[in-house]
N, C-alpha and C positions, 0 to 999 in steps of 0.2 A: 292081475288087475292093475290099472293105472293108479299111481299114487298121487294123492292130492295134498297140497300145502294148506293147512288150516291154521289161521292165526291163534295165538295163545289165548286171546280174549274169548274165543269161541270154545276151544278145547277145555278151558277152565270151567265153562258151564257144563259141557257134556260129562266131563270127568267127575265133577262134584255130584251130579245127579246119579251117575252110576255107582259111585262110592257109597251113596246113601241107599243103594239097593233098587234104584229105578232104572228103567230103560231110557235111552236118549239117542235120537237120530237127528242129523241135519235133514231138512225136508224142503221140497218145493223148488223155487227158482234158484236158490243158491247151489243146490246139487246140479241142476241143469247147467248153470254157468260154469261150475267146476269142470264138468264134462266137456264143455265148449272152450276150455282154457280162458275163460273170462273171469275177471275179478268181481265177485258178487257185490251188488250195491247194498244188500242187507243180508242178515243171517238169521234163519229161523230154525228153531229146535222144537221137536215134538217128543213127548214123554208120556208115560203112564202115571206120572205124579199129578196130584190135584193142585189147583192154584195155591191153597194155603201151605201145602207141602213144599212147593217150589219157593215160595216167599221165605219160608223158614230157613232155607239153605244159603241164602245170599245176603250180603251186607246191605245193599241198596237195590230196591226194586220199586216198580209202580204197577198198579193193577186197577184199571179204570175202564173196563169194557164188559160186554155181556157174553163174550165167547171164550173166556178162560185164559186169555193171553196175558202173561206176566212179562214185563220188560225188565231185564237184568241190566243194570247200569254199570258201565266200565268208565270210571272217572279219569283214570290215568292216561288213557290213550288220546292221541290227537286226531286219529282217523275217525271221521264222522260216521263212517259205515260200521264201525265197531263199538261206538259209544253205548249202543243199546242192542242186546241180543234178545230177541223175542222167543219166549218159551211157552208153548201151548200144549195142554193135555190132549191125548188122543180123543177124537170126538166122533160121534155119530149125530146126524142131524135129522130133524123131522120134516114135515111138509113145509114148502115155501108158499104160503097162501098169497103173499103179496108180490111174488116174483123178485124179491129183493133180499130178504133175510129169512133164516130158518125160524119157524114158529117156536122152537125150543132147541137147546143144545144139551146133549147127553154125553158125559165123559165115558170113555171106554178104556179097557185094559189091553186092547189089541191094536197094533199098528195097522193091520189090514183094514180095520174099520175106518181109520183116519184117511188112508190112501184112496179108498174107493169113493169118498165124498168130494175129492178134488176135481178141478175143472178140466185140465188137459193132461194128456199122458206125460208130456215133458215136465209137468209140475207135480207128478205123482210119484216121484222118486225119493227114496229115503236112504241116507248113508250113515252107517255106523263108524264113527271116528276110531273107536277102540278096536273094532274087528276089521276095519277097512273093507267092508262089504256093502253092496248096494242092494236094497230091496226094490224090485221092479216087477210089479204085478200086471202092468198094462202095456208092456213094450215101449216104455218111455225112452229107453236108451236107443232102441231101434229108430223111433220117430225123431229123436234128436240127431242121430247120424244121418237120417234121410231128409232132415230139415222140413219136418211136417208138423202142423198144428192139428191135433185130433183130440176130441173129447174123450174123457173116461166114460165108457158106456155109451148109451144112446145120446146123440146131440140134443134132441128135444128135451130129454130129462134134465140135462145140465143147464140148458138155457132157460127153461121154465122155472128152475130153482132160483136162478139169479140172472136177470136179463142183461146185467152189465157184462157178463161173460161174452156176449155178442161183440161188444166193442173191444173187450180185452183180447179176443182172438185176433182182431185186426191189428191191435197195438203190438202184440207179441210177434205177429207176422212181419210187421214193419220194422220193429227193433232188431229182430234176429235174422231178417231176410229169409224167413221160412214161408213155405206155401201152406195154405189151409186145405186140409184133406177134403175131398169132394163131398162126402156126406155131411161133414161139419159145415162146409160152405153153403150147401143147399139149405140146411136147417137155419143158418144165419139169415139167408135171404127170405125164407118163409116166415121167420119169427121176429123180424127186426122191430115189429110193433111193440115187443116187450120192453123196449127202451123207454117207452112212454111212462112206465112205472118207476123208472130209476131217477133218483134225485139229480138235480143239475150239478151239484158239487161232485158227485161220483163220476158223472159223464165228463165234466171239465177236467178232472184229474187224468182220466185215460186219454182224452183228446190232447191235453198238454204234452203227455209223453209221446204221442204220435208226432206232434209238431216239433218237439225237441229232439226227435230221433235223427239219425243220419240221413234217412230217406223218407221225409214226410210226404213227398209226392206219391210214393207207392201206397202209403196209408190212405191218402185222400182218394186215390183212384180206386182202391178196394172199397172204401166207403161209398163211393158213387156206384160201383158195380153191384154192390149188395144192398143198396137202398137204405143206407144208414144216415146219409147226410141230412135228411129231413128231420131227424131226431137230435141233431147236433147243431148244424147251421143251415136251416132250410133255405135261407137267402142265397146260398151258393148254387142251388138248383136252377135259379133264374138266369145264371150266367152261361149255362150250357148252350153251345151253338150260337152265341151272340157275336156276330161278325163285327170286326173293328175297321179302322181306316188303314190307309196305305203304310202307316208306320209299324203295323203289327203283322206278324206271320200267323198268329193264332187267334182263336176266339177268346172271349173274356175268361172263361173257365180255365183253358189251358195256360193262358198267360198268368193267371193267379197261381196255379199250382207250380208252374215253372219258376215263378218269382220266389215262392216260399222255399222251393228246393235250393235255389241259389243262396237264400239266407242261411240254410242249413250247411251248405258247402262252405260258407264263409264263417260258420260257427257263431252267427249273430245271436244275441239274447232273445228271450221270449217275446218282448214287446215289438222288436223289429220283425220277427217271424210272423206274429199275428198281423202286423201292419202290412207286411208283404202279401199275406193271404187276403186281406180285406181292403186294400187300397182302392181297388176298382169295383168294389162290391155293388155300387149303385150305378154302374154304367148302363145296365138294362133300362132303368127308369129314366135316365137322362138322354138316352140315345135318340137322335133326330137326324134326318137326312138333310145335309147342307147342299142346296142347289149351287151356291156360289163355289163351294169347295169340291162339289161332285163327289162327296164322300160322307161317311157317318161322322157326326159330331157328338160330343159328350160334355157340353158346357155345364159347369157346376156340379159334376159328378163327385168331386172331392168334398164339397160342402154337404151334399146329401149323404155321401158315403160316411162322413164323420158321424152323423146322427145314427146311421144304420149300424156302424161299428160299435157305437156306445150301446145300442139296444142289444146287439148280439152278445157282447162281452158281459153286459149286466145280467142278461138272461142266464148265462153260464156261470154266474157268481164269481167272476174273476175279482181279485182284490182291486180296490179303487185306484191304487197307484198304477197298476198295470193298465186299467181301463183308460185313465186320463192320458197316460203317455201314448198309448196306441191310437187314441182318438186324435191327439195332436198330430201325430205322424201321418195319419190318413188325411186329415184336413189340409195339411200344407205340402203334401207330396208333389203337387203340381208347380212348385216354384220354378220360375224362369231361369235357366242356367246358361244362356248364351253370353259368354264372357266378353264378346265383342260389343254387346248392347247393354248389359247389366252394369249398374253402378254400385259403388261401395255403399251408397245410401240405401239402395234396395236390399243389399245383403244385410246391412244393419237392421233394417225393418224385419227381415225374415228371422233374424236372431231374436228380435223382440217378440215376434209372433209365436215362435216355438219354444223359446227359452234356451239359455246357454247350455243347460244340461242335456238338451235333446237335439242340438243342431247336428252333431256328428251321426247320431242314429238316423236323423232325417236323410242325411247324405247316403247312408247305407241302404235305406229303403229305396232311394232313387236309383242306386246301383242295381238293386234287385229288379226294379221296375224296368229300367233301361235294357238290361240284358235279357229279361224275360219276354221282351217283345219278339225276340228271334231276329230282329233287324236293328241292332243298336245303332243309333245315329251319332251320339256324342263320342268324339275320339278321346283317347286318354289325356291329350294335352289340355283340352277344354276342362275336363274333370279336375285335373291337377291345378289348373289356374283358379277354378272356383274354390277349391280347398284353400289355396293361398289367400284368396280374397276373404274367406271366412276367418282365417287366422289373423289377417290384418284388421278385419272389422272387430274381432274379439278384443283387440287392444283399445278400441274406442268405447265410449259409454253406450249401452243399449237399454238401460233402465234408469229410472229416477235414482235408484240406490247407487249408481256409479257416477253421478254428477259430483263435481268438486265443491258441492254445497249441499246442505240438508235443511229440513224445515226449521230445526232449532236455530240455525244460523240466520235464516231468513227473518224469523221473528225477532231475533236479537238486533239485526241491522235496521229493520223497518219499524221496530217497536210496536208490533202487533201481537194480538192474542191468537191462540190456535183456532183454526176454522177452515172451511172449504177453500178460502182464497189462497192459503198456503199451498194446498195441493194443486190448484190451478197454475200458480206461479211455477211450481216444479215441473209440471207437464209442458208448460209453455217453453221453459228453458230446455227441457229434453228435446222438444221438437226442433229447436234451433241447433242444438248440438248434434242431433242425428244428421242434419244437413251439413253441418260443418264442425267436425270434432275438435278443430283447433280452438273453438270457442269454449271448450271445457277447461277453463282456467279459473282459479279462485278470483283473480282480479276482474276478469270480464263479467263473470256471473254476479259478483257482489255489486258491481256498478250497475249492471242491467236490472237487477231486482229493484233498485231505487226508482227506475222508470216504470217498471211493471206495477209496482204497488200503488202508483197514482191512478191507474186505470180502474174504472168501475168493475165490480165483480163480474157482471154479465159479459163485459167486453173481454175481460181476462179469461173467462171460461171459454168464450168463443175462440180466442186466440189459440188456446191449447187444443181445442177439439176440431174446429173448422179447418184450421190450417193443415192439420194432419189428415183430415178426411179428404180435403180437396187434392192434396198431394197423392194420396193413395188411389183416388179415382183416376187421376191423370196417369199414374203409373200403370194401373190395371188396363186402361184403354190402350195405352201405347204397347203394352205387352201383348194384348189381344191382337192388335194389328200386326205386330211382328210375328206372332205365332202363325196367324193366317197366311202371311206372306211366305213364310219358310216351311209351311206344312209340318208344324210341330204341335205336340199336344198342349 
């Protein structure tokens, strides 16, 4: 039999259990990964010891669940995958009346009882470290070799026990590049409605793993084929077959999944991948036939799309930081990038809109969007030049906090008290500096505030707000004309 290399942090756990007179096996995904020559992302041990017996054997553990799992803590390792080894007693389970969790958990003394309750054959393998043998009751090794996802026993039984297994099958298929066995696939299609009973948090976690895999496009196509999308992101179904304009080779759906695949090819982070998937989510609602252009138009789809993206990600219970960043990237992905027409002032404004921390991720979303059309229009030179313009603009102030003066200094010079007028002055100064960064000097700003402080508060507020609004309206109109002239989005 093939020899596996098991980390000492794991063998420490199995050896200690066995020395105390208990059985101990590695089980589940870590055994599958070892067979596939992959490094396991986590290590699970199963045993006939009860939770209190497990806890008594180790220096540091935690036990805070209803399923008997004890976390054995390894504090000395730097490897995150080895800091906690989960140890769970053999279990048999009762009915799943809610299609989510067993009504009760009963500990067993037989490894066979534990293996028969598992979801898929490739996860029903147990390995004895001391004896170097695999227990394989359901042909898990064969299915691993044949790259097949198959349930343990009847698919309908496994899926009605826990509806999340429907999405998990697609996730495993995506991550491992395995096919789903025909009876298992049929049962998924016929019972996809069971996902309605699953918490959004659990669905989010599986969906995130699909998006963060190397082949998210395969996972999304499988979700479409098997009728799963409506229980995860129903809005995606509206994009099927929605024809676009001459800049695109694909309909909206295929454009989106190709864009997210490119984000995976580039190993971009979660927020960029989510934005690549959702950036054109509202094109179906904004789609209009343009007689003048003799083509479909999608004006404002990025604004509507940002609201839709927020709704989708909030529904899936993503963390607020992930939501906020993804929404910003969707909202501003349509920035105008013709470096022969764009000005540094416009680039600075874009940085203000998205934030310095997000500007490079926005560029990456644009790369995914551009190549995902199937007919990329921007050549590498233009993209490189826009990157250079961003770098140049980042050296200039793009927020009040980067001015060479602050509110405290303004109050000191003008001998005024805190109040809205100080904020209006700061924004009026920022508006000037955005237009001409050379004005961002201590000398100019300190002299200019002496003039600004003499203005009535309403005039000062108007100076800060109206000037910016008028400039943005002019910019937007000019950009719209240029886009129409050159047949760009």
